[in-house]
Wavefront OBJ file of the C-alpha trace (Angstrom):
o trace
v 4.503 21.088 71.009
v 3.117 19.256 67.280
v 1.222 22.501 64.988
v 0.195 21.634 61.613
v 0.540 25.192 59.574
v -0.206 26.203 56.262
v 2.469 27.831 53.610
v 1.805 30.909 54.621
v 2.454 30.402 58.024
v 5.658 28.852 57.626
v 6.740 31.255 55.884
v 5.752 33.810 58.173
v 7.282 31.811 60.968
v 11.038 32.143 58.833
v 9.614 36.064 57.677
v 9.734 36.387 61.383
v 12.437 34.626 62.709
v 15.425 36.728 64.527
v 18.710 37.299 63.045
v 21.316 37.205 65.380
v 21.255 35.311 68.864
v 23.355 33.646 70.720
v 25.092 29.768 69.202
v 22.331 27.560 70.591
v 19.500 30.108 69.137
v 20.541 30.544 65.935
v 21.149 26.541 65.642
v 17.776 26.785 66.342
v 16.581 28.842 64.286
v 18.493 27.324 61.102
v 17.234 23.956 62.077
v 13.569 25.256 62.058
v 14.465 27.401 58.603
v 15.277 24.043 57.591
v 11.935 22.465 58.609
v 9.949 24.835 57.431
v 11.305 26.055 54.476
v 9.493 24.168 50.871
v 11.698 21.756 49.760
v 12.228 21.536 46.239
v 9.280 19.480 45.766
v 6.354 21.987 47.930
v 8.245 24.624 45.597
v 7.431 23.490 42.296
v 4.006 21.528 43.502
v 2.655 25.130 45.445
v 4.417 26.737 42.420
v 6.059 29.338 44.141
v 7.625 32.029 42.571
v 8.652 35.168 44.412
v 8.206 38.685 43.445
v 9.972 41.562 44.665
v 9.766 40.926 48.842
v 6.929 38.042 48.559
v 6.537 35.216 47.803
v 3.542 34.111 46.271
v 1.493 30.445 45.541
v -1.635 28.814 43.941
v -3.992 29.579 45.937
v -5.879 26.581 46.077
v -3.307 25.222 48.822
v -4.214 27.660 51.141
v -5.350 25.321 53.321
v -3.252 22.541 53.049
v -1.400 21.881 56.096
v 2.054 20.020 57.393
v 1.763 18.653 60.841
v 5.703 20.102 62.629
v 7.010 18.217 66.014
v 8.087 21.172 67.310
v 10.222 21.726 70.790
v 10.220 23.598 73.481
v 13.360 25.700 72.818
v 12.057 26.314 68.900
v 8.269 26.692 70.283
v 10.447 29.537 72.902
v 11.671 31.330 70.364
v 8.663 31.735 67.529
v 6.780 32.526 71.051
v 8.892 35.483 72.315
v 9.140 36.872 68.043
v 4.840 37.352 67.696
v 5.183 38.370 71.747
v 8.268 41.557 70.850
v 6.062 41.848 67.251
v 2.879 42.799 70.225
v 5.029 44.684 72.269
v 6.291 46.874 68.926
v 2.925 47.422 67.458
v 4.020 45.820 64.417
v 2.056 42.715 64.670
v 0.044 42.165 61.403
v -2.833 40.382 60.440
v -1.293 37.304 59.091
v 0.096 36.710 62.064
v -2.765 36.772 64.679
v -3.488 32.948 64.185
v 0.372 32.092 65.109
v 0.280 35.114 67.906
v -3.350 32.683 68.960
v -1.406 29.634 68.507
v 1.964 30.203 70.470
v 1.016 32.700 72.640
v -2.369 32.478 74.309
v -2.353 29.030 73.672
v 0.288 28.668 76.269
l 1 2 3 4 5 6 7 8 9 10 11 12 13 14 15 16 17 18 19 20 21 22 23 24 25 26 27 28 29 30 31 32 33 34 35 36 37 38 39 40 41 42 43 44 45 46 47 48 49 50 51 52 53 54 55 56 57 58 59 60 61 62 63 64 65 66 67 68 69 70 71 72 73 74 75 76 77 78 79 80 81 82 83 84 85 86 87 88 89 90 91 92 93 94 95 96 97 98 99 100 101 102 103 104 105 106
């Protein structure tokens, strides 16, 4: 699945990824983290800074997206996490667009 994600969406996906699973799941999660986390050029470009538990960036880049090719299993991991957050009533407003893209769009 090709998906365009902005910096906030990328960081939100990384934030909700599970920290436990079987070997294949963990390898896939690590790949997703490597793929979606900003590299050193993006850190500089977006002026990313961490304040406590929050990561902030230059708001001029809020709508800038980057296209990713995610395989079926990567999408399934993201989808499962979003469904679990919804079921446990822990879905937040910043995750709604991702939920609609990965769960409702299925």
